[in-house]
C-alpha positions in Angstrom: -43.7 33.4 32.5 -45.3 33.6 36.0 -48.8 32.9 36.2 -49.9 36.0 37.0 -48.7 37.4 33.9 -50.4 34.9 32.1 -53.4 35.3 33.1 -52.9 39.3 32.5 -51.7 38.7 28.8 -54.8 36.2 28.1 -57.3 38.3 30.1 -55.9 41.6 27.8 -56.5 39.1 24.6 -59.4 37.9 25.3 -60.9 42.0 26.8 -59.6 42.8 22.5 -61.6 39.8 21.0 -64.8 40.7 22.9 -63.7 44.2 22.0 -64.4 43.9 18.3 -68.1 44.9 17.2 -70.4 42.6 16.1 -70.8 43.5 12.1 -74.0 45.7 10.6 -74.1 43.1 7.4 -75.3 40.1 10.3 -77.6 42.3 12.6 -80.5 42.4 10.6 -80.9 38.6 9.9 -82.7 36.1 11.8 -82.4 32.6 11.4 -85.7 30.8 11.3 -85.4 26.8 10.7 -85.1 26.3 7.2 -85.4 30.0 6.4 -83.6 33.2 6.8 -85.4 36.3 6.7 -83.5 40.1 6.4 -85.7 43.2 8.5 -84.6 45.7 6.9 -85.3 45.1 3.8 -88.8 44.4 2.0 -88.1 41.5 0.3 -87.8 38.3 2.3 -84.4 36.3 1.4 -85.3 32.7 1.6 -82.3 30.1 1.5 -84.0 27.2 1.3 -83.3 24.4 -1.2 -85.4 21.5 -2.0 -83.0 18.6 -0.4 -83.0 15.6 -2.6 -81.5 12.6 -2.9 -81.1 8.5 -2.1 -77.5 6.6 -1.3 -76.6 3.2 -0.4 -73.9 0.6 1.4 -72.9 -2.4 3.1 -70.9 -3.9 4.4 -69.8 -7.3 4.8 -66.5 -8.6 6.7 -67.0 -12.8 7.6 -63.8 -12.7 9.7 -64.9 -10.5 12.2 -68.6 -10.8 11.8 -69.8 -6.8 10.0 -72.5 -7.3 7.7 -74.9 -4.7 7.3 -76.6 -2.6 4.7 -78.7 0.5 4.5 -80.4 2.4 1.9 -82.2 5.8 2.4 -84.1 7.9 -0.1 -85.6 11.2 0.7 -87.1 14.0 -1.9 -87.8 17.1 -0.2 -89.9 15.9 3.5 -90.6 12.6 3.0 -87.8 10.4 4.1 -87.7 6.1 3.0 -85.2 3.6 4.0 -84.3 0.8 5.6 -81.2 -1.0 7.2 -79.8 -4.5 8.1 -77.6 -5.8 11.1 -76.7 -9.1 11.4 -76.7 -9.9 15.4 -74.3 -11.7 17.6 -77.1 -13.9 18.4 -76.9 -14.7 14.7 -80.4 -13.3 13.8 -80.6 -10.4 11.4 -82.9 -7.2 12.0 -84.4 -5.6 9.2 -85.2 -1.3 10.6 -87.5 -0.2 7.6 -88.3 3.6 8.3 -90.2 6.9 7.2 -90.7 10.1 7.8 -92.6 12.9 6.5 -94.3 16.5 8.0 -97.9 14.8 8.6 -96.7 11.3 10.0 -93.5 12.1 12.1 -90.6 8.9 12.4 -91.9 5.3 11.8 -90.3 2.4 12.0 -91.3 -1.9 11.7 -88.3 -3.3 13.0 -88.3 -7.4 11.7 -85.9 -10.0 13.4 -85.3 -13.8 11.0 -83.8 -16.1 11.3 -82.9 -18.2 15.2 -81.1 -16.9 18.1 -78.3 -18.8 18.6 -76.8 -19.2 22.6 -73.2 -20.8 23.3 -73.9 -23.0 26.7 -72.1 -22.0 29.9 -70.5 -24.9 31.8 -69.5 -23.9 34.9 -66.5 -25.4 36.9 -65.6 -26.5 40.0 -62.9 -23.3 40.4 -65.8 -21.4 39.0 -68.4 -21.6 41.8 -66.9 -18.6 43.9 -66.7 -15.8 41.7 -69.5 -13.6 40.9 -67.8 -13.4 36.9 
């Protein structure tokens, strides 16, 4: 099919899609964060549900060195949690975090263990190379 005919067909499809009127049942609503209110009605419709959950997970794959865990708890606007990651240098990084309306998001990072870095030995063949 020639390019000009393809363009005309695509333009016609696009015009048909854009010509479909916006449904009237959506025109009276305005999305404001968690709440959705109907402007036409005297009664406000509130779709806010109180968030409450907790979870935890962990991975311990010593073959690949992927060792990590996390737990988190939320009740409304209050969030508390922590995660732990075993870094490649041998240290363990633990991040404890909280979040709420008054204080925002806060995290405290702890590092434990002793970092181990391998020795790099250069040979004469490596002396001329940047890498």
